[in-house]
Legacy VTK file of the C-alpha trace (Angstrom):
# vtk DataFile Version 3.0
C-alpha trace
ASCII
DATASET POLYDATA
POINTS 220 float
135.522 164.876 72.674
138.450 164.712 70.235
140.219 162.190 72.464
137.155 159.977 72.632
136.806 160.037 68.836
140.454 158.981 68.527
139.878 156.185 70.996
136.805 154.942 69.100
138.703 154.901 65.807
141.670 153.172 67.405
139.533 150.498 69.054
137.699 149.815 65.795
140.993 149.344 63.960
142.263 147.108 66.763
139.124 144.941 66.514
139.471 144.862 62.720
143.047 143.644 63.082
141.948 140.893 65.476
139.248 139.698 63.054
141.791 139.694 60.226
144.096 137.395 62.212
141.148 135.141 63.094
139.933 134.922 59.493
143.419 134.037 58.305
142.595 130.592 59.727
146.136 129.819 60.831
145.463 129.804 64.565
144.595 132.832 66.656
146.525 134.973 69.144
146.980 133.648 72.717
144.179 135.692 74.286
141.895 134.966 71.337
142.504 131.223 71.770
140.951 131.674 75.206
138.094 133.850 73.889
137.390 131.361 71.101
137.442 128.385 73.452
135.185 130.182 75.913
132.730 131.144 73.171
132.484 127.516 72.009
132.121 126.174 75.543
129.329 128.419 76.790
127.733 129.267 73.441
128.401 132.992 73.100
130.076 135.038 70.380
133.814 135.704 70.476
133.063 139.363 71.015
130.935 138.613 74.067
133.659 136.288 75.358
136.203 139.087 74.934
133.982 141.548 76.822
133.330 139.067 79.654
137.011 138.269 80.112
137.939 141.968 79.976
135.350 142.783 82.679
136.815 140.158 85.007
140.328 141.453 84.326
139.316 145.059 85.044
137.874 143.978 88.391
141.115 142.116 89.101
143.148 145.175 88.066
141.223 147.363 90.514
141.581 144.824 93.338
145.340 144.664 92.716
145.610 148.467 92.729
145.977 149.202 89.014
144.395 152.477 87.904
142.007 152.358 84.973
140.951 155.033 82.513
137.920 155.671 80.360
139.764 154.076 77.439
140.132 150.926 79.559
136.367 150.702 79.948
135.753 151.518 76.279
138.342 148.893 75.321
136.389 146.307 77.314
133.044 147.218 75.753
133.864 148.139 72.181
136.539 145.756 70.923
134.256 142.766 71.470
131.290 144.658 70.037
133.202 145.684 66.919
134.476 142.109 66.523
130.943 140.743 66.533
129.727 143.353 64.048
132.573 142.524 61.668
132.371 138.744 62.056
128.614 138.249 62.110
128.193 140.397 58.988
131.162 138.822 57.176
132.785 142.205 56.521
136.257 140.634 56.560
136.993 137.829 54.075
138.274 134.436 55.213
141.253 132.713 53.639
142.241 129.058 53.601
145.235 129.145 51.238
148.588 129.503 52.991
150.047 132.572 51.229
146.887 134.735 51.361
146.372 133.633 54.977
149.919 134.639 55.969
149.456 138.028 54.282
146.120 138.534 56.072
147.682 137.519 59.397
150.619 139.922 59.093
148.404 142.786 57.923
146.090 142.080 60.853
148.967 142.455 63.313
149.954 145.781 61.765
146.369 147.066 61.812
146.213 146.202 65.519
149.475 148.074 66.051
148.178 151.257 64.442
144.857 150.906 66.251
146.738 150.587 69.525
148.734 153.744 68.722
145.589 155.748 67.985
143.676 154.773 71.110
146.678 154.927 73.446
147.574 158.393 72.157
144.231 159.504 73.614
145.993 159.156 76.995
142.922 157.886 78.840
144.259 154.510 79.952
145.514 151.257 78.463
143.612 148.049 77.798
142.510 145.730 80.648
144.985 142.987 79.722
147.890 145.431 79.511
146.881 146.767 82.910
146.975 143.247 84.347
150.453 142.749 82.906
151.656 146.016 84.443
150.232 145.383 87.909
151.523 141.788 88.039
154.945 143.022 86.961
154.913 145.464 89.877
153.612 142.886 92.357
155.964 140.032 91.410
159.086 142.011 90.575
159.477 139.968 87.391
160.179 141.444 83.964
157.371 142.462 81.617
158.507 139.773 79.176
158.243 137.008 81.785
154.867 138.153 83.105
153.423 138.682 79.609
154.659 135.290 78.452
153.254 133.545 81.536
149.829 135.159 81.135
149.628 134.364 77.427
150.815 130.766 77.850
148.120 130.229 80.505
145.461 131.828 78.260
146.540 129.649 75.338
146.535 126.394 77.304
143.141 126.996 78.904
141.715 128.228 75.596
143.018 125.191 73.723
141.480 122.844 76.309
138.173 124.670 75.804
138.392 124.237 72.027
140.261 127.324 70.843
142.247 127.250 67.602
146.012 126.902 67.982
148.279 126.801 64.939
151.282 128.342 63.265
149.495 131.684 63.381
149.399 131.494 67.165
153.177 131.028 67.237
153.738 133.861 64.752
151.504 136.220 66.714
153.216 135.326 69.990
156.727 135.747 68.555
156.423 138.851 66.385
153.332 140.612 67.752
155.400 142.896 69.963
157.883 143.670 67.196
155.057 144.457 64.766
153.531 146.881 67.250
156.925 148.489 67.774
157.352 148.855 64.016
153.945 150.530 63.735
154.809 152.887 66.606
158.140 153.828 65.021
156.543 154.712 61.685
154.386 157.317 63.436
157.104 158.296 65.950
155.014 157.200 68.917
156.810 156.444 72.179
154.662 154.799 74.841
157.062 156.091 77.507
155.897 159.629 76.777
152.216 158.821 77.232
150.775 160.364 80.398
147.423 158.710 81.018
144.571 160.396 82.834
142.674 157.876 84.932
139.077 157.722 86.142
140.323 158.281 89.703
141.859 161.580 88.543
138.508 162.746 87.181
136.726 161.750 90.381
139.291 163.670 92.441
138.951 166.687 90.122
135.155 166.686 90.548
135.468 166.380 94.329
137.883 169.313 94.418
135.511 171.406 92.296
132.592 170.604 94.601
134.679 171.381 97.668
135.860 174.686 96.161
132.299 175.635 95.229
131.046 174.926 98.757
133.840 176.990 100.293
133.022 179.937 98.010
129.271 179.588 98.480
128.628 178.405 102.050
124.969 177.641 102.734
LINES 1 221
220 0 1 2 3 4 5 6 7 8 9 10 11 12 13 14 15 16 17 18 19 20 21 22 23 24 25 26 27 28 29 30 31 32 33 34 35 36 37 38 39 40 41 42 43 44 45 46 47 48 49 50 51 52 53 54 55 56 57 58 59 60 61 62 63 64 65 66 67 68 69 70 71 72 73 74 75 76 77 78 79 80 81 82 83 84 85 86 87 88 89 90 91 92 93 94 95 96 97 98 99 100 101 102 103 104 105 106 107 108 109 110 111 112 113 114 115 116 117 118 119 120 121 122 123 124 125 126 127 128 129 130 131 132 133 134 135 136 137 138 139 140 141 142 143 144 145 146 147 148 149 150 151 152 153 154 155 156 157 158 159 160 161 162 163 164 165 166 167 168 169 170 171 172 173 174 175 176 177 178 179 180 181 182 183 184 185 186 187 188 189 190 191 192 193 194 195 196 197 198 199 200 201 202 203 204 205 206 207 208 209 210 211 212 213 214 215 216 217 218 219
């Protein structure tokens, strides 16, 4: 239960950070360009667009052989939900002046970084998009940087064509997003290499073993 509470808090902070970068009005992050464009094209909220895209990616992850955890599923469902709650109720202010917008954007990146630390430290799986990056890295033999860049460039281009917002903020988020996350991780001494995720497949196997053991001890 403690792990799930951590994951919920982390996902809320991550969604809050995303909304902060959106409301900075300087252009949104690569994936959010796609979510925004999709939401405008088919008439749904950005949160619903995020959930829909994440569901498709999870299916793709599974097809490609990437393991998923409970946090992966919660990431898919809750980040978009939290985004909609925050945006539709105007809980996060919007800025249109450059300096306040830059400050909001940078703070939003940091909030996402700390949210990512909290939910990943629950060790129940990474986000759907991170899973896609990992599995494509394994399949193609390319570096994480190349695969991540390719995915995000594609998301940005398609999102822009669909009407997503691209601006200086998009460039800033693409260039320093990783470094900001790393900074957040360092301040709390969190090393992603030490995270040992437990996946849904592991729980299914554990349950099967328990059932098998019970049947062997209590034959009918």
